[in-house]
N, C-alpha and C positions, 0 to 999 in steps of 0.2 A: 370330230377328229381334229387334232392340232395340225396346223400346216407346218411341214418340215421346211427348214431354211438351211441354205448353204452357209458355211462359216469357215473362216481361216484364222489360225492363231499364228501370229508373227512375233519372233523375238525382237526386242527393241534395239539393243546395242549391237552394232555391226551388221544389222539387217535393215532396219528402218532408218536408223541414224548412225553417224560415224561413231566408232568406239572411242570413248573417253574414259579413262580409269576413274571410277567413282563419280560419274557425272552427277552434279547436283546444282550447278549454276547455269541458269538459262543462257547466259552469255557464251557458254561453251557448247551449246547445242548446235550441231551441224547435220543437215539433211544430205542424203545422197541426191545426185541430180535426178534420179528416177523415182524417188520416193512418192512425191505428190501424184504423179501420173499412175504409178502402180496401185496406190490406194484407190484412186479414182476409178481405174479399170475394174478392180475387184468389186467396188460398190455398184458400178454401172451394171455389172453382170450378176447382181443379186446376192452378193456375199455379205454376211456380217463380218466385220473386221475387228479382231481382238488382239491386243498386245499382251504378251506374257513375258515377264522379265524377273530375273533374280537380282535383288538389290541388297547384297550383304553389307554394303557400306552403312546401312542403317544400324545393323547389329554391331558393327565395328565402331560406331559413334563417329564416323567420318562426316556424315550428314544426317539430317532428320527426315522423317517421313514427309513432313511438310515441304522440304526442299524437293523431294522426288515428285510430289504432287504438282509443284510449280513447273517442273520440267514437263510433266504430262499435259498440263494446261497450255504450255507454250507449243507443244506438239499439236494439240487440237487447234490452237489459234492459227497456226501456219499452214495447216493442210486444208485444201479445198473441200474435200469430203472428210467427215469426222470419223474418228475411231469409235466403235460401238462401246468398248469397255477396255480398261487396263486391269490386268491381274499381276500381282507382284508377290514375291517371297522376300521378306526382310531379314531372313535368318542366315546364319553362317552355313557354309556348305556341309559341315559335319554335324549340324544340329539335330539331324534325324527327324525333321519336320515332314509333314505330308504335303506341303505346298511347294517344296523345292522342285524346280523344273530341270 
């Protein structure tokens, strides 16, 4: 039998980090004062931590998927405990995709 694990899915913008319209530059990345401690607490208590985020700026050609991955790498670099995975939707809100959150 497979061991069950606790997991939490957290929105990225406005929850884990400060909201920046179409964040795609690492220099604009700003964490909330509580972010590192909150992720650490979840991990210490046995939770897998996943980030889920809508990134329509990719479909709008405001930034590239590589830009978004650079931001995610910077998030990983700055947190004491690492995020287990990032999930994203690159589509427009009205695209009718199945990945839109």
